[in-house]
Backbone as ProteinMPNN parsed JSONL, in Angstrom:
{"seq_chain_A": "MVLFGAGLASAILMNDTLAIIGTPVVLLLARKHGMSAKLLLLALAFAVTIGSVASPIGNPQNLLIALVGALPILVGSSRRWVILRRIDWHTLVFFAAMFVLMESVWRTGFFQELMHIWNVTIASTESILIVSVLLSQFISNVPLVALYQPALMHAGASTAELMALAAGSTIAGNLFILVYWVFLKLL", "coords_chain_A": {"N_chain_A": [[84.63, 65.16, 12.945], [85.627, 63.561, 15.574], [87.619, 64.096, 15.807], [88.281, 66.935, 16.578], [86.105, 67.638, 18.052], [86.395, 65.934, 20.999], [88.361, 66.751, 21.156], [88.012, 69.608, 22.005], [86.435, 69.484, 24.171], [87.945, 68.344, 26.261], [89.899, 69.958, 27.216], [88.129, 70.82, 29.114], [86.865, 69.198, 30.238], [88.988, 66.751, 32.227], [91.238, 65.262, 30.714], [91.539, 62.037, 31.207], [88.705, 61.886, 31.837], [87.315, 62.467, 29.229], [88.273, 60.407, 27.99], [87.048, 57.639, 28.585], [84.433, 58.334, 28.741], [84.769, 58.866, 26.23], [85.0, 56.446, 24.788], [83.099, 54.54, 24.393], [81.255, 55.763, 22.817], [81.99, 56.584, 20.548], [82.909, 53.988, 19.798], [80.232, 52.798, 19.183], [79.297, 54.373, 16.994], [81.258, 54.122, 15.156], [80.204, 51.429, 14.354], [77.67, 52.139, 14.016], [77.798, 53.861, 12.111], [79.235, 52.682, 9.962], [82.117, 52.398, 10.174], [86.031, 52.773, 10.57], [86.435, 51.161, 13.433], [89.09, 51.746, 14.921], [90.629, 53.593, 13.593], [88.767, 55.671, 14.957], [89.389, 55.447, 17.269], [91.948, 56.211, 17.463], [91.845, 58.61, 16.665], [90.231, 60.033, 18.744], [91.378, 58.86, 21.002], [94.116, 60.949, 20.293], [92.911, 63.348, 20.348], [91.914, 63.633, 22.451], [94.241, 63.768, 24.315], [96.181, 65.993, 23.35], [93.875, 68.234, 22.857], [93.961, 68.548, 25.843], [96.029, 70.163, 26.718], [95.111, 72.44, 26.383], [94.316, 73.681, 28.828], [94.524, 74.417, 32.429], [92.914, 72.493, 33.502], [92.815, 69.917, 32.099], [94.276, 68.076, 31.963], [96.119, 65.878, 34.388], [99.153, 66.624, 35.169], [98.783, 69.443, 34.124], [97.06, 70.352, 35.789], [98.828, 70.324, 38.433], [101.069, 71.979, 37.225], [99.64, 74.572, 37.314], [98.243, 74.714, 39.953], [99.144, 76.463, 41.683], [98.505, 78.621, 40.876], [95.429, 78.649, 41.193], [94.413, 79.063, 43.632], [93.696, 81.789, 44.695], [90.865, 81.69, 43.798], [90.132, 79.931, 45.784], [90.835, 80.743, 47.985], [89.882, 83.249, 47.859], [86.98, 83.116, 46.888], [83.843, 83.39, 47.617], [82.626, 81.192, 47.2], [83.965, 78.872, 47.742], [83.313, 76.829, 49.422], [81.761, 75.283, 48.007], [83.312, 74.6, 45.963], [85.148, 72.994, 47.175], [84.139, 71.185, 47.826], [83.8, 69.614, 45.775], [85.789, 68.611, 44.935], [87.811, 65.976, 43.177], [88.138, 63.986, 46.42], [89.687, 61.632, 46.112], [90.93, 61.014, 43.797], [92.872, 62.723, 43.829], [94.011, 62.482, 46.457], [95.575, 59.971, 45.765], [97.419, 60.679, 43.639], [98.932, 62.242, 45.13], [100.419, 60.61, 47.077], [101.401, 59.742, 44.804], [103.24, 61.491, 43.747], [104.602, 61.887, 46.54], [106.368, 59.007, 46.305], [107.622, 59.992, 43.587], [109.384, 61.811, 44.743], [110.905, 60.497, 46.732], [112.453, 59.364, 44.484], [113.709, 61.301, 42.684], [115.049, 62.128, 45.272], [117.053, 59.839, 44.811], [118.729, 60.607, 43.246], [119.16, 59.814, 40.5], [117.537, 60.006, 37.894], [118.768, 62.909, 37.559], [121.46, 62.153, 37.431], [121.495, 60.549, 35.011], [120.63, 63.147, 33.4], [123.226, 64.419, 33.541], [125.302, 62.761, 32.825], [124.548, 62.852, 29.943], [124.403, 65.045, 29.154], [122.461, 67.65, 29.307], [121.295, 70.096, 29.074], [118.901, 71.117, 31.618], [117.006, 73.642, 31.278], [116.407, 74.35, 29.011], [114.46, 74.988, 26.391], [114.006, 73.295, 23.947], [115.519, 70.832, 25.634], [113.395, 70.231, 27.214], [111.114, 69.655, 26.239], [112.077, 67.446, 24.635], [113.369, 65.728, 26.519], [110.772, 65.407, 28.093], [108.982, 63.725, 26.207], [110.325, 62.279, 25.786], [110.958, 60.437, 28.447], [108.196, 59.875, 28.875], [107.759, 58.19, 27.921], [108.553, 55.833, 29.425], [108.297, 56.534, 32.498], [105.781, 57.339, 32.857], [103.318, 60.705, 32.281], [102.422, 61.72, 34.191], [103.833, 61.62, 36.452], [106.509, 62.604, 35.444], [106.17, 64.863, 35.327], [106.367, 65.372, 38.111], [108.696, 64.911, 39.197], [110.257, 66.561, 37.196], [109.21, 69.608, 37.26], [110.394, 70.312, 39.99], [113.116, 70.299, 39.272], [113.086, 72.694, 37.623], [111.779, 74.801, 38.523], [113.736, 74.933, 40.743], [115.539, 75.741, 39.011], [115.016, 77.907, 37.572], [113.071, 78.528, 36.289], [110.767, 79.951, 33.256], [107.58, 81.145, 32.598], [107.278, 80.26, 29.855], [108.825, 77.811, 29.562], [107.825, 76.315, 31.4], [105.182, 76.148, 30.547], [106.231, 74.288, 27.879], [106.955, 71.816, 29.163], [104.268, 71.116, 30.39], [102.768, 70.715, 27.51], [105.019, 68.997, 26.921], [104.882, 66.763, 27.796], [102.388, 66.333, 28.18], [101.402, 65.755, 25.255], [102.946, 63.755, 24.556], [102.142, 61.123, 25.197], [100.577, 60.526, 23.223], [103.108, 59.416, 21.637], [103.015, 57.062, 22.215], [100.791, 55.696, 21.443], [100.931, 56.291, 18.582], [103.19, 54.769, 17.393], [102.813, 52.272, 18.291], [100.202, 52.426, 16.271], [102.026, 52.119, 13.853], [103.207, 50.263, 14.017], [101.613, 47.903, 13.911], [100.77, 48.506, 11.713], [102.563, 47.289, 9.948], [103.17, 44.933, 10.28]], "CA_chain_A": [[84.011, 65.401, 14.554], [85.695, 63.068, 16.757], [89.146, 64.951, 16.617], [87.692, 68.55, 17.151], [84.57, 67.597, 19.451], [86.894, 65.276, 21.806], [89.83, 67.967, 21.666], [87.488, 70.741, 22.535], [86.203, 69.05, 25.734], [89.052, 67.955, 26.738], [90.368, 71.349, 27.91], [87.496, 71.254, 30.062], [86.905, 68.165, 31.048], [89.925, 66.198, 32.381], [91.658, 64.095, 29.606], [91.122, 60.739, 31.282], [87.393, 60.593, 32.047], [86.745, 61.838, 28.292], [88.943, 59.439, 27.447], [86.184, 56.706, 29.179], [83.355, 58.643, 28.508], [84.347, 58.699, 24.799], [85.64, 55.347, 24.114], [81.616, 54.014, 23.775], [80.388, 56.836, 21.884], [82.788, 56.353, 18.873], [82.622, 52.742, 19.615], [78.899, 53.044, 18.814], [79.823, 55.807, 16.237], [81.833, 53.353, 14.004], [78.902, 50.301, 14.489], [76.014, 52.805, 13.359], [77.958, 54.171, 10.37], [80.208, 51.363, 9.12], [83.873, 53.691, 10.021], [86.719, 52.046, 11.21], [86.806, 51.647, 15.128], [90.42, 51.819, 15.18], [89.932, 54.938, 13.305], [88.228, 56.603, 15.297], [89.422, 55.407, 18.436], [93.209, 56.476, 17.564], [90.948, 60.042, 16.494], [89.568, 60.484, 20.477], [92.973, 59.47, 22.057], [95.065, 62.169, 20.01], [92.482, 64.562, 20.191], [92.133, 64.534, 24.327], [95.434, 64.227, 24.039], [96.607, 67.294, 22.545], [92.997, 69.351, 23.471], [94.058, 68.817, 26.951], [96.974, 70.948, 26.985], [94.882, 73.895, 26.291], [94.068, 74.479, 30.526], [94.995, 73.92, 33.293], [92.306, 71.255, 34.127], [92.703, 68.986, 30.465], [94.91, 66.784, 32.283], [97.072, 65.946, 36.325], [100.069, 67.205, 35.051], [98.71, 70.546, 33.851], [96.749, 71.309, 37.279], [100.087, 70.376, 39.079], [101.885, 73.215, 37.014], [99.614, 75.493, 37.252], [97.704, 74.615, 41.281], [99.14, 77.888, 42.73], [96.91, 79.867, 40.161], [93.931, 78.225, 41.583], [95.024, 79.801, 44.99], [93.617, 83.251, 44.358], [89.679, 81.731, 43.606], [90.01, 78.814, 46.701], [90.678, 81.481, 49.179], [88.887, 84.982, 47.715], [85.899, 83.031, 46.089], [82.524, 82.791, 48.014], [81.741, 79.486, 46.778], [85.175, 78.278, 48.033], [83.671, 75.629, 50.091], [81.251, 74.508, 47.359], [84.395, 74.187, 45.171], [86.222, 71.863, 47.424], [83.103, 69.547, 48.406], [83.343, 69.114, 44.324], [87.01, 68.477, 44.176], [87.925, 64.509, 44.015], [89.567, 63.95, 46.947], [90.781, 60.531, 45.828], [92.112, 61.505, 42.671], [93.841, 63.544, 45.35], [94.96, 61.338, 47.562], [96.032, 58.807, 44.376], [98.484, 61.561, 43.132], [99.838, 62.748, 46.792], [100.92, 59.432, 47.033], [102.538, 59.133, 43.676], [104.309, 62.376, 44.494], [105.862, 61.502, 47.727], [107.268, 58.114, 45.294], [108.387, 60.737, 43.027], [110.359, 62.919, 45.819], [111.924, 59.372, 47.089], [113.327, 58.569, 43.264], [114.44, 62.3, 43.246], [116.422, 62.102, 45.794], [118.238, 59.342, 45.076], [119.921, 61.135, 42.09], [119.058, 58.836, 39.318], [117.773, 61.192, 36.807], [119.994, 64.103, 37.923], [123.087, 61.537, 36.874], [121.486, 60.622, 33.677], [121.18, 64.064, 32.29], [124.24, 64.592, 33.724], [125.863, 62.086, 31.7], [124.205, 62.954, 28.4], [125.309, 66.712, 29.341], [120.822, 67.89, 28.975], [120.47, 71.246, 29.629], [117.653, 71.04, 31.38], [115.984, 74.276, 31.645], [116.02, 75.383, 27.516], [113.093, 74.397, 26.078], [114.171, 72.324, 23.272], [115.611, 69.902, 26.158], [112.17, 70.233, 28.606], [110.598, 68.978, 24.869], [112.646, 65.858, 24.458], [113.441, 64.908, 28.218], [109.296, 64.917, 28.831], [108.543, 63.02, 25.418], [110.927, 60.584, 26.017], [110.751, 59.985, 29.99], [107.332, 59.916, 30.067], [107.112, 56.564, 27.966], [109.123, 55.146, 30.809], [107.512, 56.112, 34.318], [104.445, 58.008, 32.569], [104.03, 61.681, 32.476], [101.866, 63.059, 35.543], [105.544, 61.414, 37.715], [107.999, 62.557, 35.341], [105.756, 66.551, 35.303], [106.319, 65.671, 40.184], [109.916, 64.669, 38.968], [110.953, 67.798, 36.626], [109.209, 70.611, 37.813], [110.795, 70.952, 40.636], [114.98, 71.139, 38.873], [112.96, 73.65, 36.474], [111.707, 75.67, 39.602], [114.604, 75.463, 41.025], [116.939, 76.418, 37.936], [114.211, 79.615, 37.39], [112.274, 78.567, 34.763], [109.94, 80.798, 33.474], [106.214, 80.255, 32.065], [107.309, 79.754, 28.587], [109.705, 76.412, 30.071], [106.807, 75.209, 32.172], [104.248, 75.412, 29.462], [106.395, 73.509, 27.51], [106.906, 70.543, 30.369], [102.977, 70.355, 30.365], [102.578, 70.237, 26.399], [105.814, 67.722, 25.948], [104.551, 65.514, 28.949], [100.803, 65.588, 27.542], [101.557, 65.14, 23.999], [103.959, 62.596, 24.508], [100.739, 59.81, 25.705], [100.248, 60.096, 22.08], [103.894, 58.749, 20.796], [103.236, 55.344, 22.251], [100.057, 54.9, 20.355], [101.168, 55.981, 17.1], [104.259, 53.778, 17.304], [101.786, 51.275, 18.299], [99.457, 51.887, 15.342], [102.595, 51.941, 12.64], [104.556, 48.48, 13.811], [100.619, 47.185, 13.589], [100.566, 48.188, 10.508], [103.863, 47.22, 9.021], [102.993, 43.015, 10.597]], "C_chain_A": [[84.254, 65.343, 15.683], [86.718, 64.444, 17.337], [88.923, 66.45, 17.199], [86.964, 68.567, 18.274], [85.664, 67.734, 20.248], [88.059, 66.424, 22.05], [89.449, 69.191, 22.14], [87.107, 71.028, 23.707], [86.76, 68.636, 26.592], [90.383, 69.435, 27.128], [88.758, 71.995, 28.909], [87.095, 70.658, 31.087], [88.102, 67.336, 31.134], [90.209, 64.686, 31.34], [91.057, 62.499, 29.639], [89.534, 60.623, 31.196], [86.515, 61.431, 30.769], [87.09, 60.475, 27.348], [87.438, 58.188, 27.504], [84.842, 57.203, 28.852], [82.988, 58.522, 26.923], [84.084, 57.529, 24.231], [84.072, 54.774, 23.65], [81.166, 54.094, 23.251], [81.016, 56.511, 20.712], [82.616, 55.079, 18.574], [80.859, 52.45, 18.531], [78.836, 53.845, 17.226], [79.868, 54.905, 15.14], [80.58, 52.399, 13.828], [77.997, 50.63, 13.493], [76.419, 53.302, 11.849], [79.068, 53.508, 9.37], [81.803, 52.126, 8.787], [84.086, 52.348, 10.936], [87.161, 52.392, 12.588], [88.116, 51.83, 14.917], [90.79, 53.019, 14.894], [89.836, 55.973, 14.195], [88.493, 57.008, 17.021], [91.118, 56.074, 18.141], [92.471, 58.341, 17.595], [91.081, 60.732, 18.29], [90.936, 60.632, 20.705], [93.263, 60.645, 21.536], [94.117, 63.202, 20.386], [92.067, 64.291, 21.896], [93.211, 64.434, 24.24], [95.933, 65.438, 24.222], [95.494, 68.142, 22.937], [93.178, 69.723, 24.888], [95.211, 69.87, 27.507], [96.623, 72.508, 26.859], [94.327, 74.386, 27.198], [94.436, 73.307, 30.952], [94.18, 72.508, 34.269], [91.867, 70.053, 33.23], [93.373, 67.987, 31.286], [95.77, 67.071, 33.692], [97.831, 66.992, 35.688], [99.887, 68.769, 34.695], [98.354, 71.088, 35.269], [98.313, 71.544, 37.946], [101.141, 71.365, 38.889], [101.044, 73.97, 37.214], [97.944, 75.46, 38.951], [98.058, 75.514, 41.893], [98.55, 78.855, 42.282], [95.545, 79.712, 40.736], [93.697, 78.416, 42.655], [94.042, 80.568, 45.418], [91.5, 82.554, 44.828], [89.053, 80.754, 45.021], [90.174, 79.802, 48.156], [89.841, 82.679, 48.873], [87.759, 84.624, 47.743], [84.878, 82.426, 47.728], [81.835, 82.048, 48.229], [82.875, 78.638, 46.845], [85.033, 77.034, 48.828], [82.496, 74.412, 49.395], [82.04, 73.666, 46.56], [85.135, 73.119, 45.967], [84.948, 71.019, 47.671], [83.17, 69.089, 46.811], [84.38, 68.329, 44.019], [86.845, 66.649, 44.445], [88.854, 64.036, 44.431], [90.272, 62.476, 46.715], [91.612, 60.132, 44.723], [93.564, 62.348, 43.661], [94.973, 62.913, 45.788], [95.979, 60.16, 46.55], [97.729, 60.061, 44.701], [99.711, 62.055, 44.096], [100.85, 61.565, 46.772], [102.127, 58.815, 46.062], [103.52, 60.21, 43.881], [105.211, 62.476, 45.362], [106.829, 60.381, 47.088], [108.247, 59.534, 44.964], [109.708, 61.802, 43.592], [111.274, 61.761, 46.133], [112.748, 59.879, 45.403], [114.332, 59.906, 43.028], [115.242, 62.389, 43.786], [117.832, 61.248, 45.934], [119.096, 59.537, 43.866], [120.034, 60.655, 40.611], [118.853, 59.804, 38.069], [118.547, 62.27, 36.803], [121.289, 63.602, 36.74], [122.566, 61.214, 35.489], [121.204, 61.838, 32.61], [122.418, 64.656, 32.138], [125.224, 64.444, 32.432], [125.837, 62.589, 30.547], [123.958, 64.579, 28.078], [123.227, 67.367, 29.175], [121.053, 69.421, 29.742], [119.08, 71.779, 30.331], [116.306, 72.245, 31.762], [115.964, 75.419, 30.102], [114.463, 74.645, 27.167], [113.192, 73.374, 25.02], [114.297, 70.687, 24.18], [114.128, 69.126, 26.783], [111.703, 69.021, 27.619], [110.617, 67.621, 24.787], [112.736, 65.317, 25.443], [111.459, 64.648, 28.278], [108.61, 64.35, 27.673], [108.476, 61.834, 25.686], [110.798, 59.99, 26.996], [109.113, 59.473, 30.058], [106.614, 58.667, 29.61], [107.453, 55.899, 28.48], [108.52, 55.446, 31.65], [106.42, 57.562, 33.638], [104.551, 59.819, 33.24], [103.348, 62.684, 33.481], [103.364, 62.753, 36.871], [106.306, 62.083, 37.167], [107.045, 64.355, 35.683], [106.366, 66.685, 37.664], [107.733, 65.441, 39.612], [110.978, 66.052, 38.486], [111.22, 68.972, 36.722], [109.811, 71.257, 39.004], [112.592, 71.651, 40.265], [114.297, 72.015, 38.032], [112.749, 74.977, 37.311], [113.042, 76.095, 39.898], [115.574, 76.024, 40.149], [115.873, 78.102, 37.045], [113.908, 79.832, 36.495], [111.368, 79.657, 34.803], [107.966, 79.971, 33.227], [106.127, 79.884, 30.904], [108.142, 78.054, 28.769], [108.883, 75.773, 30.457], [105.649, 75.108, 31.087], [104.424, 74.324, 28.831], [106.694, 72.027, 28.218], [104.903, 70.014, 29.897], [102.449, 70.464, 28.736], [103.699, 68.949, 25.938], [105.103, 66.606, 26.341], [103.084, 64.96, 28.268], [101.03, 65.19, 25.958], [102.463, 63.662, 23.773], [103.101, 60.953, 24.621], [100.418, 59.127, 23.989], [101.593, 59.31, 20.969], [103.299, 57.257, 20.838], [102.171, 54.769, 21.172], [99.96, 55.014, 18.814], [102.283, 55.512, 16.368], [103.787, 52.257, 17.418], [101.401, 51.253, 16.854], [100.254, 51.401, 14.039], [102.747, 50.64, 12.563], [102.719, 47.961, 13.904], [100.291, 47.114, 11.499], [101.554, 47.647, 9.505], [103.915, 45.341, 9.247], [102.14, 42.598, 9.554]], "O_chain_A": [[83.874, 66.042, 16.623], [86.762, 65.216, 18.295], [89.451, 66.898, 18.217], [87.101, 69.296, 19.256], [86.159, 68.835, 20.489], [88.466, 66.795, 23.151], [90.289, 69.921, 22.666], [87.196, 72.091, 24.321], [86.271, 68.488, 27.712], [91.613, 69.419, 27.187], [88.451, 73.143, 29.232], [86.935, 71.011, 32.255], [88.479, 67.044, 29.999], [89.653, 63.59, 31.27], [90.45, 61.877, 28.767], [88.992, 59.645, 30.681], [85.288, 61.363, 30.846], [86.505, 59.842, 26.47], [86.865, 57.939, 26.443], [84.023, 56.304, 28.665], [81.916, 58.286, 26.365], [83.215, 57.366, 23.374], [83.929, 54.584, 22.442], [80.465, 53.213, 22.753], [80.292, 56.099, 19.807], [82.258, 54.741, 17.446], [80.691, 51.976, 17.407], [77.94, 53.468, 16.47], [78.963, 54.766, 14.318], [79.852, 52.797, 12.918], [77.588, 49.978, 12.533], [75.766, 53.23, 10.808], [79.529, 53.882, 8.291], [82.403, 52.335, 7.732], [83.4, 51.518, 11.533], [87.863, 53.328, 12.97], [87.923, 52.817, 14.208], [91.302, 53.681, 15.797], [90.577, 56.954, 14.265], [88.184, 57.964, 17.732], [91.411, 56.589, 19.221], [92.682, 59.109, 18.533], [91.805, 61.6, 18.777], [91.626, 61.652, 20.704], [92.779, 61.603, 22.139], [94.715, 64.168, 20.862], [91.969, 65.389, 22.444], [93.536, 65.569, 23.892], [96.093, 65.88, 25.359], [95.968, 69.112, 23.528], [92.785, 70.806, 25.323], [95.19, 70.297, 28.661], [97.347, 73.478, 27.078], [93.729, 75.441, 26.985], [94.615, 72.148, 30.577], [94.588, 71.841, 35.221], [90.883, 69.345, 33.449], [92.853, 66.874, 31.214], [96.06, 68.208, 34.066], [97.371, 68.13, 35.598], [100.871, 69.455, 34.971], [98.995, 71.953, 35.867], [98.884, 72.634, 37.983], [101.942, 71.705, 39.759], [101.784, 74.875, 37.599], [96.901, 76.106, 38.855], [97.383, 75.69, 42.908], [98.102, 79.809, 42.919], [94.685, 80.592, 40.717], [92.605, 77.959, 42.995], [93.43, 80.232, 46.432], [90.94, 82.885, 45.873], [87.861, 80.763, 45.327], [89.637, 79.505, 49.224], [89.074, 83.063, 49.757], [87.017, 85.338, 48.417], [85.099, 81.523, 48.536], [80.854, 81.921, 48.962], [82.899, 77.666, 46.09], [85.963, 76.258, 49.046], [82.278, 73.27, 49.8], [81.824, 72.472, 46.349], [85.777, 72.313, 45.294], [85.212, 69.818, 47.624], [82.505, 68.079, 46.58], [84.299, 67.473, 43.138], [86.198, 66.075, 45.321], [89.906, 63.681, 43.9], [91.398, 62.276, 47.172], [92.547, 59.337, 44.623], [94.775, 62.314, 43.881], [96.189, 62.832, 45.615], [97.062, 59.709, 46.923], [98.612, 60.134, 45.555], [100.918, 62.192, 43.899], [102.025, 61.718, 46.438], [103.084, 58.053, 46.199], [104.66, 59.868, 44.195], [106.334, 62.961, 45.224], [108.034, 60.599, 47.212], [109.16, 60.018, 45.633], [110.633, 62.336, 42.98], [112.456, 61.937, 45.839], [113.593, 60.774, 45.397], [115.55, 59.758, 43.131], [116.324, 62.691, 43.281], [118.906, 61.436, 46.507], [120.007, 58.778, 43.533], [120.835, 61.051, 39.764], [119.767, 60.276, 37.392], [119.06, 62.506, 35.709], [121.818, 64.169, 35.784], [123.308, 61.675, 34.622], [121.403, 61.751, 31.399], [122.815, 65.243, 31.131], [125.689, 65.2, 31.579], [126.894, 62.841, 29.969], [123.484, 65.125, 27.083], [123.219, 67.11, 27.971], [120.926, 69.612, 30.952], [118.323, 72.608, 29.828], [115.195, 72.032, 32.247], [115.69, 76.615, 30.01], [113.699, 73.924, 27.808], [112.388, 72.453, 25.163], [113.668, 69.677, 23.863], [113.848, 67.927, 26.815], [111.791, 67.825, 27.895], [109.692, 66.81, 24.829], [112.171, 64.224, 25.489], [111.056, 63.517, 28.551], [107.399, 64.357, 27.889], [107.674, 60.908, 25.814], [110.481, 58.815, 26.815], [108.709, 58.815, 31.017], [105.636, 58.106, 30.106], [106.837, 54.845, 28.324], [107.796, 54.494, 31.939], [106.502, 58.687, 34.131], [105.299, 60.243, 34.121], [103.53, 63.892, 33.629], [103.716, 63.464, 37.812], [107.153, 62.527, 37.943], [107.669, 64.998, 36.527], [106.614, 67.71, 38.3], [108.023, 66.637, 39.581], [111.995, 66.464, 39.042], [112.278, 69.581, 36.565], [109.816, 72.481, 39.141], [113.145, 72.692, 40.62], [115.193, 72.374, 37.268], [113.308, 76.033, 37.016], [113.541, 77.166, 39.552], [116.425, 76.791, 40.601], [116.2, 78.956, 36.22], [114.122, 80.811, 35.78], [111.081, 80.28, 35.826], [107.428, 78.904, 33.526], [105.145, 79.222, 30.565], [107.869, 77.205, 27.92], [108.851, 74.597, 30.094], [105.221, 73.993, 30.789], [103.592, 73.417, 28.81], [106.57, 71.074, 27.448], [104.468, 69.005, 29.343], [101.253, 70.175, 28.788], [103.501, 68.153, 25.02], [104.738, 65.682, 25.613], [102.722, 63.826, 27.956], [100.682, 64.049, 25.655], [102.447, 62.814, 22.881], [103.517, 59.894, 24.151], [100.17, 57.985, 23.603], [101.338, 58.789, 19.883], [103.137, 56.487, 19.891], [102.351, 53.865, 20.355], [99.324, 54.324, 18.017], [102.477, 55.671, 15.163], [104.253, 51.296, 16.806], [101.92, 50.428, 16.103], [99.746, 50.624, 13.23], [102.568, 49.916, 11.584], [103.056, 46.799, 14.129], [99.914, 46.342, 10.617], [101.285, 47.6, 8.304], [104.568, 44.6, 8.513], [101.816, 41.414, 9.457]]}, "name": "protein", "num_of_chains": 1, "seq": "MVLFGAGLASAILMNDTLAIIGTPVVLLLARKHGMSAKLLLLALAFAVTIGSVASPIGNPQNLLIALVGALPILVGSSRRWVILRRIDWHTLVFFAAMFVLMESVWRTGFFQELMHIWNVTIASTESILIVSVLLSQFISNVPLVALYQPALMHAGASTAELMALAAGSTIAGNLFILVYWVFLKLL"}
């Protein structure tokens, strides 16, 4: 129930919000039913991460990739002012500042040089998935998308390739959790 319920809910709500709200609920369920809290927390973490791939509002990097698609709603809707008032502007300012930082990093050429040295074809689906999963471990998924999306757009990326970026960068959050859990089991 936790896995599927949280997965479906994270496609509708932002995954970070659902993780914050879901943690005390899962801990309560574990205590009430005598279940492993670690197991339920892992299920929650995987569910909110994987489920958030399904929609543009599931996580910030999906929203970054799909933001242009929302413009007709904001421009053409008679409720645009209501929609604009409900936007979490503090979070948007935070991400805007992060994007400015990532643009600065991109202009240094550091990541472009690494991709050149490693002979990575940036626009293939396989490369997008591998790069997004690996680099998300070091610079986090939202900054990775802010760095990688301009390169993909410049290379003429298709919708499928942009979806690979959204999926890879989102699912990458589970890699650290899984490695950590395996490490704890080996100790």
